[in-house]
Every structure is written in structure tokens, then in C-alpha cells.
C-alpha positions as CSV (number, residue, x, y, z in Angstrom):
1,E,0.0,0.0,0.0
2,M,2.8,2.5,0.7
3,P,4.3,2.4,-2.8
4,E,0.8,3.0,-4.3
5,L,0.2,6.0,-1.9
6,A,3.7,7.4,-2.8
7,E,3.0,7.1,-6.5
8,K,-0.4,8.8,-6.0
9,A,1.2,11.6,-4.0
10,A,3.8,12.2,-6.7
11,T,1.0,12.3,-9.4
12,L,-1.0,14.9,-7.4
13,Q,2.2,16.9,-6.8
14,G,2.8,17.1,-10.5
15,Q,-0.7,18.2,-11.2
16,L,-0.4,20.9,-8.5
17,D,2.8,22.2,-10.1
18,V,1.0,22.4,-13.5
19,E,-1.9,24.3,-12.0
20,R,0.4,26.7,-10.2
21,A,2.3,27.4,-13.4
22,R,-1.0,28.0,-15.2
23,T,-2.1,30.3,-12.4
24,E,1.1,32.4,-12.6
25,K,0.7,32.7,-16.4
26,L,-2.9,33.9,-16.1
27,C,-1.9,36.4,-13.4
28,K,0.8,37.9,-15.6
29,E,-1.6,38.2,-18.6
30,L,-4.2,39.9,-16.3
31,E,-1.6,42.4,-15.0
32,D,-0.1,43.2,-18.4
33,P,-1.3,46.6,-19.6
34,A,-0.7,45.6,-23.2
35,N,-3.5,43.1,-23.0
36,S,-6.5,44.9,-24.6
37,E,-9.0,42.4,-23.2
38,R,-8.5,43.5,-19.5
39,W,-9.5,47.2,-20.0
40,R,-11.8,49.3,-22.2
41,S,-11.6,52.9,-23.2
42,L,-14.0,55.4,-21.8
43,G,-15.2,58.3,-24.0
44,G,-15.2,62.0,-23.0
45,E,-12.6,64.5,-21.9
46,D,-11.0,65.1,-18.6
47,P,-12.0,68.5,-17.1
48,D,-9.3,71.0,-16.4
49,L,-8.6,72.7,-13.1
50,D,-11.0,75.6,-13.6
51,Q,-13.9,73.3,-14.3
52,L,-13.1,71.2,-11.3
53,S,-12.9,74.3,-9.1
54,A,-16.3,75.5,-10.4
55,K,-17.8,72.1,-9.9
56,V,-16.3,72.0,-6.3
57,T,-17.8,75.4,-5.7
58,V,-21.2,74.3,-6.9
59,L,-21.1,71.2,-4.7
60,E,-20.0,73.2,-1.7
61,S,-22.9,75.6,-2.2
62,R,-25.3,72.7,-2.5
63,L,-23.7,71.2,0.6
64,D,-24.3,74.4,2.5
65,E,-27.9,74.5,1.4
66,K,-28.3,70.9,2.6
67,K,-26.8,71.8,5.9
68,E,-29.2,74.7,6.3
69,Q,-32.1,72.5,5.5
70,L,-30.8,69.9,7.9
71,L,-30.6,72.6,10.7
72,E,-34.2,73.7,9.9
73,K,-35.3,70.1,10.0
74,E,-33.5,69.7,13.3
75,L,-35.2,72.8,14.8
76,V,-38.6,71.6,13.6
77,L,-37.9,68.1,15.0
78,E,-37.1,69.7,18.4
79,E,-40.3,71.7,18.4
80,V,-42.3,68.7,17.4
81,T,-40.6,66.6,20.1
82,T,-41.4,69.3,22.7
83,L,-45.0,69.5,21.6
84,T,-45.2,65.7,21.6
85,Q,-43.8,65.5,25.1
86,K,-46.3,68.1,26.3
87,L,-49.2,66.1,24.7
88,R,-47.9,62.9,26.3
89,N,-47.8,64.6,29.7
90,R,-51.3,65.9,29.2
91,A,-52.5,62.5,28.0
92,S,-51.0,60.8,31.1
93,D,-52.5,63.5,33.3
94,G,-55.9,63.2,31.6
95,R,-56.2,59.4,32.1
96,D,-57.3,59.9,35.7
97,D,-60.0,62.4,34.5
98,T,-61.0,60.0,31.8
99,L,-61.5,57.2,34.4
100,K,-63.5,59.5,36.6
101,L,-65.7,60.6,33.7
102,A,-66.2,56.9,32.7
103,K,-67.2,56.0,36.2
104,R,-69.7,58.9,36.3
105,V,-71.1,58.0,32.9
106,N,-71.6,54.4,34.2
107,E,-73.4,55.7,37.3
108,F,-75.6,58.0,35.2
109,Q,-76.4,55.1,32.9
110,S,-77.4,52.8,35.8
111,R,-79.5,55.6,37.3
112,I,-81.2,56.1,33.9
113,R,-82.0,52.4,33.7
114,D,-83.4,52.4,37.2
115,T,-85.5,55.5,36.4
116,T,-86.7,53.9,33.2
117,R,-87.8,50.8,35.1
118,R,-89.6,52.9,37.6
119,M,-91.3,54.9,34.9
120,M,-92.4,51.7,33.2
121,G,-93.8,50.4,36.5
122,T,-95.6,53.7,37.1
123,V,-97.0,53.7,33.5
124,S,-98.3,50.1,34.1
125,E,-99.9,51.2,37.4
126,L,-101.4,54.2,35.7
127,S,-102.9,52.1,32.9
128,M,-104.3,49.7,35.5
129,Y,-105.8,52.7,37.5
130,Q,-107.2,54.1,34.2
131,A,-108.9,50.7,33.5
132,T,-110.2,50.6,37.0
133,A,-111.5,54.2,36.7
134,M,-113.2,53.4,33.4
135,K,-114.8,50.3,35.0
136,L,-116.0,52.4,37.9
137,Q,-117.3,55.1,35.6
138,Q,-119.3,52.4,33.7
139,E,-120.6,51.0,37.0
140,K,-121.5,54.6,38.1
141,A,-123.3,55.3,34.9
142,A,-125.2,52.0,35.3
143,K,-126.1,52.8,38.9
144,E,-127.2,56.3,38.0
145,Q,-129.4,54.8,35.2
146,E,-130.9,52.3,37.7
147,L,-131.5,55.2,40.2
148,E,-133.2,57.3,37.5
149,E,-135.4,54.3,36.6
150,A,-136.2,53.7,40.3
151,K,-137.1,57.4,40.7
152,W,-139.3,57.3,37.6
153,K,-141.0,54.1,38.9
154,L,-141.6,55.7,42.3
155,A,-142.9,58.8,40.7
156,H,-145.4,56.7,38.7
157,G,-146.5,54.6,41.8
158,Q,-144.4,51.5,40.9
159,A,-141.8,49.6,42.9
160,P,-138.2,50.9,42.3
161,S,-137.0,47.4,41.3
162,D,-138.1,43.8,41.2
163,E,-136.0,42.9,44.2
164,A,-137.5,45.7,46.2
165,E,-140.9,44.6,45.2
166,R,-140.2,41.0,46.4
167,E,-138.7,42.3,49.6
168,W,-141.8,44.5,50.2
169,Y,-144.1,41.5,49.6
170,R,-142.0,39.4,52.0
171,L,-142.2,42.1,54.7
172,E,-145.9,42.5,54.2
173,S,-146.4,38.7,54.5
174,Q,-144.3,38.7,57.7
175,M,-146.3,41.6,59.2
176,L,-149.6,39.8,58.3
177,A,-148.2,36.6,59.9
178,R,-147.3,38.4,63.1
179,H,-150.7,40.1,63.1
180,E,-152.4,36.7,62.7
181,Q,-150.2,35.3,65.4
182,Q,-151.0,38.1,67.8
183,L,-154.7,37.6,67.1
184,M,-154.5,33.9,67.6
185,G,-152.5,34.4,70.8
186,G,-155.1,36.8,72.1
187,S,-158.0,34.6,71.3
188,S,-156.3,31.6,72.8
189,A,-155.5,33.5,76.0
190,G,-159.2,34.6,76.3
191,G,-160.7,31.3,75.5
192,G,-158.3,29.1,77.3
193,G,-157.5,27.0,74.2
194,P,-154.1,25.5,73.3
195,A,-151.4,27.9,72.2
196,P,-150.3,27.6,68.5
197,A,-147.0,26.0,67.6
198,V,-145.5,29.3,66.4
199,A,-146.1,30.8,69.8
200,V,-144.0,28.2,71.7
201,R,-141.7,29.9,74.3
202,T,-138.1,28.9,74.1
203,T,-134.8,29.9,75.8
204,A,-132.7,29.5,72.7
205,E,-130.9,32.6,71.3
206,P,-132.6,33.9,68.2
207,R,-130.7,33.3,65.0
208,P,-130.6,35.9,62.2
209,N,-132.6,35.0,59.1
210,A,-131.8,38.1,57.0
211,Y,-129.0,40.5,56.3
212,I,-128.8,44.1,55.1
213,P,-126.9,44.5,51.8
214,D,-125.0,47.7,51.0
215,E,-126.9,48.2,47.7
216,L,-130.5,48.4,48.9
217,G,-130.2,49.2,52.7
218,I,-133.2,46.9,53.5
219,P,-133.1,43.4,55.0
220,K,-132.7,40.4,52.7
221,P,-133.4,36.8,53.8
222,Y,-130.5,34.3,53.8
223,G,-132.5,31.5,52.3
224,N,-131.1,28.0,52.4
225,L,-127.5,29.2,53.2
226,A,-128.2,30.9,56.6
227,P,-125.2,31.2,58.9
228,F,-125.0,29.0,62.0
229,K,-123.5,29.7,65.4
230,P,-121.1,27.1,66.7
231,T,-121.6,25.6,70.1
232,E,-119.4,26.6,72.9
233,G,-116.4,24.4,73.7
234,G,-116.7,21.9,76.5
235,S,-114.3,21.1,79.3
236,T,-112.3,18.8,77.0
237,M,-111.1,21.7,74.9
238,R,-108.3,22.5,77.3
239,H,-106.5,19.4,76.0
240,I,-106.6,20.7,72.4
241,R,-103.8,23.1,71.3
242,M,-104.9,26.0,69.1
243,P,-103.3,26.0,65.6
244,Q,-100.6,28.6,65.0
245,P,-100.6,29.7,61.4
246,P,-97.2,30.5,60.0
247,E,-96.3,34.1,59.3
248,I,-96.5,35.2,55.7
249,E,-93.4,36.9,54.4
250,I,-93.7,39.4,51.6
């Protein structure tokens, strides 16, 4: 293996020497001014000293103008920076005021909502009262019409209403019955005969059989639904505890 590697190294060394010689040749050709392929001629004329001085003067004047413009821009930048800093300070100072205003706006909005709800409740109550007032007006008109009809009937010798007429007949029948009972009681006391069943004496408390309604002002019988009086509790009631209804929370 060593002879093969030495032979390969010698071959590579020869190739390296060839490439180096080629590289040196190319470098010399590139650096040779006589080689027309490495440069090209530019057209035009070279300016003289006066032209170069005038051009330098023009460039210096333009440079001065640019410097003046740059100074003006720097002054404007300083002014803008100062104003911006002032605005930033005012903005930072105004944040607290903005927060306070936002809180007040929220409070006012909540108060407006509460007031709106109250107004809606008041409007609903007002509509309910108006409906009740209209109903009462209708009832009043109906009662006034009934009153006018009753007055007209009384003026013409008639009963003011059918219910009053029935009540009047009932009272008349009761008065006639009492009168007959008195007559029968007097005749039985004078003749010594038996007393009628309606004149039986009793110790029971009398029970009401009529009531006075607010519309008419005259007694009206209960009929089949007369109230009853409960009996008094006996001695065993002391063993019964009275119920205690729970309190109603609103």
C-alpha cells in the first residue's frame, strides 16, 4: 500500500505544479497593460482645473444648502418633540380624569336604567288605574241609570226594582203573619184553648234569618244558606292546642 500511496502523491504533486504554473501565467496576462482584453476605453474629456474648481464650488454651495435645510429640520424636530412630550404629559394626566368621567357615565347610565324601570312600572300602574277608573265610571253610569229608573217608577207609583218589590211582599207577609199570630195568641188566652205552635216559648238565642246588603239598605233573607252559630267548647277543649298559622313573608 505504501508504494501506491507514494505514487499517487507524486502524481498529485505534478498536477499541483502544473496548475500553479498556469495560475502564474494567467496572473501575468491579467496584470499586463498591453492586454486589450483587460480594459476598455471610456469616452469623454478630462475636465481642467477651472472646471473642477467650479464644480467643487457648486457642490460646496449645495452642501451648505443641505446643511441649512438639515438645521431647519432639526429645529422643527425639536419643536415637534417638545409638543409631543407636552401632549404625552397631558394625556397621562388626563387618564385619571377619563377614568373619573367613565365612572360617572356608568353611574348615570345605571340611574337612567333604574329611572326607566320605575317609569315603566308607574305607567303600568297608571294604565291599571285608568282601566279601574273606566270600569268604575261604567258602574257609576249603570247605577245612575238604575237610580233614575227607580225614581221614575216611584214617581209613577211603581216599585223601584223587582228585588225591592219582592222584599216588600215578604215584609208584608211577615207583618200579616205576626198580626195573625197576635190575634191567635189573644184569642187563645181569652178562650183558654191550646197555644199555637208558632207561639211556643223557648230559651234558645234567636238566629238571624236576614242581612242588610249595601246596595239596597233593606233586610234580605238568607234563604237556604243561613249562617250558624257554633256551640261553645266543653271542658275537654283544654286538651286541644290551638293552631298557630305560619307568618306570611312578603
